[in-house]
TILOTOR-619567 format. One record per residue (C-alpha): chain; x, y, z; residue in one letter; residue number from 0. Coordinates in Angstrom, 2 decimals. Example, Ala and Ser with C-alpha at 12.3 -4.5 7.8 and 13.67 -1.06 7.14 Angstrom:
+-------+---------+---------+---------+------+-----+
! kette !      c1 !      c2 !      c3 ! rest !  nr !
+-------+---------+---------+---------+------+-----+
!     A !   12.30 !   -4.50 !    7.80 !    A !   0 !
!     A !   13.67 !   -1.06 !    7.14 !    S !   1 !
+-------+---------+---------+---------+------+-----+
REM end
This chain:
+-------+---------+---------+---------+------+-----+
! kette !      c1 !      c2 !      c3 ! rest !  nr !
+-------+---------+---------+---------+------+-----+
!     A !  -45.68 !  -19.44 !   17.33 !    M !   0 !
!     A !  -47.33 !  -17.11 !   14.86 !    R !   1 !
!     A !  -45.90 !  -16.71 !   11.37 !    L !   2 !
!     A !  -44.91 !  -13.11 !   12.03 !    G !   3 !
!     A !  -43.08 !  -14.08 !   15.21 !    E !   4 !
!     A !  -41.32 !  -16.92 !   13.39 !    L !   5 !
!     A !  -40.16 !  -14.60 !   10.62 !    L !   6 !
!     A !  -39.01 !  -12.05 !   13.17 !    A !   7 !
!     A !  -36.91 !  -14.68 !   14.90 !    A !   8 !
!     A !  -35.40 !  -16.08 !   11.69 !    C !   9 !
!     A !  -35.09 !  -12.83 !    9.73 !    L !  10 !
!     A !  -34.80 !  -10.00 !   12.26 !    P !  11 !
!     A !  -35.68 !   -6.59 !   10.87 !    S !  12 !
!     A !  -33.07 !   -3.93 !   11.60 !    L !  13 !
!     A !  -33.91 !   -0.33 !   12.37 !    C !  14 !
!     A !  -32.98 !    1.96 !    9.49 !    H !  15 !
!     A !  -31.92 !    4.68 !   11.93 !    A !  16 !
!     A !  -29.82 !    2.92 !   14.58 !    C !  17 !
!     A !  -29.29 !   -0.54 !   13.04 !    G !  18 !
!     A !  -30.64 !   -2.39 !   16.07 !    E !  19 !
!     A !  -33.24 !   -5.19 !   15.77 !    P !  20 !
!     A !  -36.83 !   -3.98 !   15.63 !    V !  21 !
!     A !  -38.84 !   -5.11 !   18.64 !    E !  22 !
!     A !  -42.29 !   -4.33 !   17.26 !    R !  23 !
!     A !  -43.42 !   -6.56 !   14.43 !    W !  24 !
!     A !  -46.23 !   -5.62 !   12.09 !    G !  25 !
!     A !  -47.40 !   -8.88 !   10.54 !    G !  26 !
!     A !  -45.51 !   -9.76 !    7.36 !    L !  27 !
!     A !  -44.25 !   -6.23 !    6.77 !    R !  28 !
!     A !  -40.74 !   -5.42 !    7.94 !    F !  29 !
!     A !  -40.84 !   -2.39 !   10.21 !    A !  30 !
!     A !  -38.70 !    0.63 !    9.38 !    T !  31 !
!     A !  -37.82 !    1.86 !   12.87 !    L !  32 !
!     A !  -37.33 !    0.35 !   16.29 !    C !  33 !
!     A !  -39.63 !    1.56 !   19.05 !    A !  34 !
!     A !  -37.01 !    3.92 !   20.49 !    R !  35 !
!     A !  -36.23 !    5.62 !   17.16 !    C !  36 !
!     A !  -39.88 !    5.75 !   16.16 !    D !  37 !
!     A !  -40.73 !    7.50 !   19.42 !    D !  38 !
!     A !  -37.82 !    9.92 !   18.87 !    A !  39 !
!     A !  -38.89 !   10.83 !   15.32 !    L !  40 !
!     A !  -40.40 !   14.25 !   15.93 !    L !  41 !
!     A !  -43.32 !   14.61 !   13.55 !    R !  42 !
!     A !  -44.86 !   18.00 !   13.04 !    G !  43 !
!     A !  -45.42 !   20.36 !   10.13 !    D !  44 !
!     A !  -42.95 !   23.19 !    9.74 !    A !  45 !
!     A !  -43.32 !   26.21 !    7.47 !    T !  46 !
!     A !  -40.56 !   28.79 !    7.18 !    L !  47 !
!     A !  -39.91 !   31.74 !    4.88 !    A !  48 !
!     A !  -36.27 !   31.36 !    3.83 !    L !  49 !
!     A !  -36.48 !   34.62 !    1.90 !    E !  50 !
!     A !  -39.28 !   36.56 !    0.20 !    P !  51 !
!     A !  -40.84 !   34.19 !   -2.31 !    G !  52 !
!     A !  -39.15 !   31.02 !   -1.01 !    L !  53 !
!     A !  -41.11 !   28.99 !    1.55 !    T !  54 !
!     A !  -39.80 !   25.85 !    3.22 !    L !  55 !
!     A !  -42.09 !   22.92 !    4.09 !    L !  56 !
!     A !  -40.95 !   20.06 !    6.33 !    A !  57 !
!     A !  -42.80 !   17.14 !    7.97 !    P !  58 !
!     A !  -40.30 !   16.56 !   10.80 !    F !  59 !
!     A !  -38.66 !   18.61 !   13.51 !    A !  60 !
!     A !  -34.86 !   18.34 !   13.78 !    P !  61 !
!     A !  -33.61 !   15.38 !   15.74 !    G !  62 !
!     A !  -31.17 !   12.47 !   15.69 !    P !  63 !
!     A !  -33.59 !    9.98 !   14.12 !    T !  64 !
!     A !  -34.36 !   11.92 !   10.94 !    V !  65 !
!     A !  -30.67 !   12.80 !   10.58 !    Q !  66 !
!     A !  -29.70 !    9.13 !   10.98 !    A !  67 !
!     A !  -32.25 !    8.09 !    8.35 !    L !  68 !
!     A !  -30.86 !   10.61 !    5.87 !    V !  69 !
!     A !  -27.27 !    9.63 !    6.65 !    K !  70 !
!     A !  -28.12 !    5.96 !    6.13 !    G !  71 !
!     A !  -29.80 !    6.73 !    2.82 !    L !  72 !
!     A !  -26.94 !    8.90 !    1.55 !    K !  73 !
!     A !  -23.88 !    7.04 !    2.78 !    Y !  74 !
!     A !  -24.96 !    3.66 !    4.13 !    G !  75 !
!     A !  -27.00 !    2.29 !    1.26 !    G !  76 !
!     A !  -30.01 !    1.92 !    3.58 !    R !  77 !
!     A !  -32.85 !    2.84 !    1.23 !    D !  78 !
!     A !  -35.45 !    0.85 !    3.18 !    G !  79 !
!     A !  -36.55 !    4.06 !    4.88 !    A !  80 !
!     A !  -37.28 !    5.75 !    1.54 !    L !  81 !
!     A !  -41.02 !    4.87 !    1.58 !    P !  82 !
!     A !  -41.47 !    6.29 !    5.08 !    L !  83 !
!     A !  -39.63 !    9.50 !    4.19 !    L !  84 !
!     A !  -41.42 !    9.91 !    0.87 !    A !  85 !
!     A !  -44.80 !    9.31 !    2.51 !    D !  86 !
!     A !  -44.07 !   12.07 !    5.02 !    A !  87 !
!     A !  -42.96 !   14.53 !    2.33 !    L !  88 !
!     A !  -45.96 !   13.76 !    0.13 !    A !  89 !
!     A !  -48.37 !   14.19 !    3.03 !    A !  90 !
!     A !  -46.77 !   17.52 !    3.95 !    R !  91 !
!     A !  -47.10 !   18.77 !    0.38 !    L !  92 !
!     A !  -50.72 !   17.68 !    0.14 !    R !  93 !
!     A !  -51.52 !   19.51 !    3.38 !    R !  94 !
!     A !  -49.93 !   22.68 !    2.02 !    A !  95 !
!     A !  -52.03 !   22.26 !   -1.14 !    A !  96 !
!     A !  -50.24 !   24.72 !   -3.45 !    P !  97 !
!     A !  -51.75 !   25.37 !   -6.89 !    P !  98 !
!     A !  -51.34 !   22.50 !   -9.37 !    R !  99 !
!     A !  -49.66 !   21.32 !  -11.48 !    P ! 100 !
!     A !  -46.73 !   20.59 !   -9.18 !    W ! 101 !
!     A !  -43.25 !   20.66 !  -10.69 !    W ! 102 !
!     A !  -40.71 !   18.97 !   -8.45 !    L ! 103 !
!     A !  -37.04 !   19.76 !   -9.01 !    Q ! 104 !
!     A !  -34.50 !   17.82 !   -6.91 !    P ! 105 !
!     A !  -31.38 !   19.61 !   -5.72 !    V ! 106 !
!     A !  -28.55 !   18.16 !   -7.83 !    P ! 107 !
!     A !  -25.21 !   16.70 !   -6.81 !    L ! 108 !
!     A !  -21.97 !   17.43 !   -8.65 !    P ! 109 !
!     A !  -21.55 !   14.81 !  -11.36 !    L ! 110 !
!     A !  -18.40 !   13.21 !   -9.84 !    P ! 111 !
!     A !  -20.13 !   12.73 !   -6.48 !    R ! 112 !
!     A !  -23.27 !   11.33 !   -8.06 !    R ! 113 !
!     A !  -21.21 !    8.85 !  -10.06 !    L ! 114 !
!     A !  -19.32 !    7.75 !   -6.93 !    R ! 115 !
!     A !  -22.49 !    7.36 !   -4.90 !    R ! 116 !
!     A !  -24.52 !    5.90 !   -7.74 !    G ! 117 !
!     A !  -27.61 !    8.00 !   -7.02 !    F ! 118 !
!     A !  -28.86 !   11.37 !   -5.85 !    N ! 119 !
!     A !  -30.94 !   10.98 !   -2.69 !    Q ! 120 !
!     A !  -32.90 !   14.16 !   -3.45 !    S ! 121 !
!     A !  -33.85 !   12.76 !   -6.85 !    A ! 122 !
!     A !  -35.01 !    9.50 !   -5.23 !    L ! 123 !
!     A !  -37.19 !   11.45 !   -2.81 !    L ! 124 !
!     A !  -38.58 !   13.71 !   -5.56 !    A ! 125 !
!     A !  -39.52 !   10.76 !   -7.77 !    A ! 126 !
!     A !  -41.22 !    8.96 !   -4.90 !    A ! 127 !
!     A !  -43.15 !   12.08 !   -3.87 !    V ! 128 !
!     A !  -44.24 !   12.78 !   -7.45 !    A ! 129 !
!     A !  -45.63 !    9.27 !   -7.83 !    S ! 130 !
!     A !  -47.52 !    9.56 !   -4.54 !    R ! 131 !
!     A !  -49.01 !   12.95 !   -5.38 !    C ! 132 !
!     A !  -49.95 !   12.34 !   -9.00 !    G ! 133 !
!     A !  -47.41 !   14.90 !  -10.20 !    A ! 134 !
!     A !  -45.34 !   14.76 !  -13.36 !    A ! 135 !
!     A !  -41.90 !   13.18 !  -13.35 !    D ! 136 !
!     A !  -39.42 !   15.47 !  -11.57 !    P ! 137 !
!     A !  -37.66 !   18.14 !  -13.59 !    L ! 138 !
!     A !  -33.96 !   17.79 !  -14.36 !    A ! 139 !
!     A !  -33.10 !   21.39 !  -15.14 !    L ! 140 !
!     A !  -30.58 !   22.13 !  -12.40 !    L ! 141 !
!     A !  -26.87 !   21.35 !  -12.55 !    R ! 142 !
!     A !  -24.22 !   21.82 !   -9.91 !    R ! 143 !
!     A !  -20.64 !   22.80 !  -10.53 !    R ! 144 !
!     A !  -18.04 !   20.79 !   -8.62 !    A ! 145 !
!     A !  -16.40 !   23.88 !   -7.16 !    L ! 146 !
!     A !  -16.74 !   24.08 !   -3.43 !    S ! 147 !
!     A !  -16.88 !   20.59 !   -1.93 !    G ! 148 !
!     A !  -19.37 !   19.47 !    0.69 !    R ! 149 !
!     A !  -21.58 !   21.86 !    2.62 !    Q ! 150 !
!     A !  -21.80 !   19.59 !    5.68 !    A ! 151 !
!     A !  -20.03 !   21.01 !    8.71 !    G ! 152 !
!     A !  -19.80 !   24.57 !    7.40 !    R ! 153 !
!     A !  -21.29 !   27.61 !    9.09 !    G ! 154 !
!     A !  -23.98 !   29.87 !    7.70 !    R ! 155 !
!     A !  -21.79 !   32.57 !    6.16 !    E ! 156 !
!     A !  -19.45 !   30.06 !    4.53 !    E ! 157 !
!     A !  -22.38 !   28.09 !    3.12 !    R ! 158 !
!     A !  -23.93 !   31.22 !    1.65 !    L ! 159 !
!     A !  -20.69 !   32.29 !    0.01 !    A ! 160 !
!     A !  -19.89 !   28.87 !   -1.43 !    R ! 161 !
!     A !  -23.40 !   28.23 !   -2.77 !    A ! 162 !
!     A !  -23.59 !   31.46 !   -4.75 !    A ! 163 !
!     A !  -23.05 !   30.71 !   -8.42 !    G ! 164 !
!     A !  -22.64 !   26.98 !   -7.81 !    E ! 165 !
!     A !  -25.93 !   26.03 !   -9.46 !    Y ! 166 !
!     A !  -27.14 !   26.76 !  -12.96 !    F ! 167 !
!     A !  -30.20 !   25.79 !  -15.00 !    A ! 168 !
!     A !  -30.46 !   24.25 !  -18.42 !    R ! 169 !
!     A !  -33.81 !   25.53 !  -19.49 !    G ! 170 !
!     A !  -36.70 !   27.21 !  -17.72 !    A ! 171 !
!     A !  -39.37 !   25.51 !  -15.61 !    P ! 172 !
!     A !  -42.99 !   25.52 !  -16.79 !    P ! 173 !
!     A !  -44.68 !   28.85 !  -16.15 !    A ! 174 !
!     A !  -47.94 !   27.44 !  -14.79 !    E ! 175 !
!     A !  -48.34 !   25.71 !  -11.46 !    G ! 176 !
!     A !  -46.00 !   25.49 !   -8.47 !    T ! 177 !
!     A !  -42.25 !   24.98 !   -8.62 !    L ! 178 !
!     A !  -41.03 !   22.82 !   -5.72 !    I ! 179 !
!     A !  -37.38 !   22.26 !   -4.84 !    L ! 180 !
!     A !  -36.75 !   18.91 !   -3.12 !    V ! 181 !
!     A !  -33.81 !   18.19 !   -0.82 !    D ! 182 !
!     A !  -33.16 !   15.91 !    2.12 !    D ! 183 !
!     A !  -32.36 !   18.45 !    4.86 !    L ! 184 !
!     A !  -32.01 !   22.22 !    5.14 !    C ! 185 !
!     A !  -29.53 !   24.01 !    7.39 !    T ! 186 !
!     A !  -28.90 !   27.64 !    6.41 !    T ! 187 !
!     A !  -31.01 !   27.51 !    3.26 !    G ! 188 !
!     A !  -28.05 !   28.63 !    1.13 !    A ! 189 !
!     A !  -28.40 !   25.73 !   -1.30 !    T ! 190 !
!     A !  -32.13 !   26.26 !   -1.75 !    L ! 191 !
!     A !  -31.69 !   29.99 !   -2.29 !    R ! 192 !
!     A !  -29.01 !   29.36 !   -4.90 !    A ! 193 !
!     A !  -31.19 !   26.81 !   -6.70 !    C ! 194 !
!     A !  -34.12 !   29.18 !   -6.74 !    R ! 195 !
!     A !  -31.96 !   31.96 !   -8.18 !    A ! 196 !
!     A !  -30.69 !   29.63 !  -10.91 !    A ! 197 !
!     A !  -34.21 !   28.63 !  -11.95 !    L ! 198 !
!     A !  -35.76 !   32.09 !  -11.57 !    D ! 199 !
!     A !  -33.06 !   34.79 !  -11.85 !    P ! 200 !
!     A !  -35.67 !   37.54 !  -11.53 !    S ! 201 !
!     A !  -36.79 !   36.08 !   -8.15 !    L ! 202 !
!     A !  -40.35 !   37.00 !   -9.10 !    E ! 203 !
!     A !  -41.87 !   33.53 !   -8.82 !    R ! 204 !
!     A !  -42.94 !   32.06 !   -5.50 !    H ! 205 !
!     A !  -41.11 !   28.76 !   -4.98 !    V ! 206 !
!     A !  -41.57 !   26.03 !   -2.38 !    L ! 207 !
!     A !  -38.77 !   24.00 !   -0.83 !    A ! 208 !
!     A !  -39.76 !   20.54 !    0.40 !    L ! 209 !
!     A !  -37.32 !   18.94 !    2.85 !    V ! 210 !
!     A !  -37.51 !   16.40 !    5.66 !    L ! 211 !
!     A !  -36.37 !   18.79 !    8.40 !    A ! 212 !
!     A !  -34.63 !   22.09 !    9.06 !    R ! 213 !
!     A !  -31.39 !   21.33 !   10.94 !    I ! 214 !
!     A !  -29.66 !   24.13 !   12.91 !    P ! 215 !
!     A !  -26.33 !   24.98 !   11.27 !    P ! 216 !
!     A !  -23.02 !   24.42 !   13.08 !    P ! 217 !
!     A !  -22.41 !   27.10 !   15.68 !    G ! 218 !
!     A !  -26.10 !   27.94 !   16.04 !    S ! 219 !
!     A !  -27.35 !   28.39 !   19.62 !    P ! 220 !
!     A !  -29.98 !   25.77 !   18.79 !    L ! 221 !
!     A !  -27.32 !   23.10 !   18.41 !    T ! 222 !
!     A !  -26.38 !   23.40 !   22.06 !    G ! 223 !
+-------+---------+---------+---------+------+-----+
REM end
């Protein structure tokens, strides 16, 4: 029995999306996804204008695997998929090749939620992408008021209304280079629009939004 097979038998690697044992074994490196989830991870560049001057970039199409990976990272403490997700985001940003320097700004959590969770998943992704792309450490200018609760499960109009005024900036981003908002997923784009408005109230600067995937909001025909 090969060493990799022996390790797989004694220390089975679990899929970070579904939690099942990983069938494919890659030498001494624990795999991130089982074959089924890896096949279901819909890779493909997406570019979308959320509003004039705000362009979304995403490396994945919407699907259950990418949503499960984000859910595991946010709520399940499964950060083993972070390298895979950060690699995909960094590659998408490099392919877009916006003018440097790149200034990454993670979308913030309300302080009480961040303290309960112990981390901000968007900040983890932003830091990992910055290190992979040779960018400066992520900015920490944005703050979020704990006013409206979670956005998950809300429709487009409700998200837009609740996001307005929820974010504010402490300081201005550097004038040169490209400002890049980083979040895990995008549904209506309300959060990203609100963050852009907080950082650039004049809405004169072109801003990028880097996310893993654009997920149809609840009630959308695309959700079935």
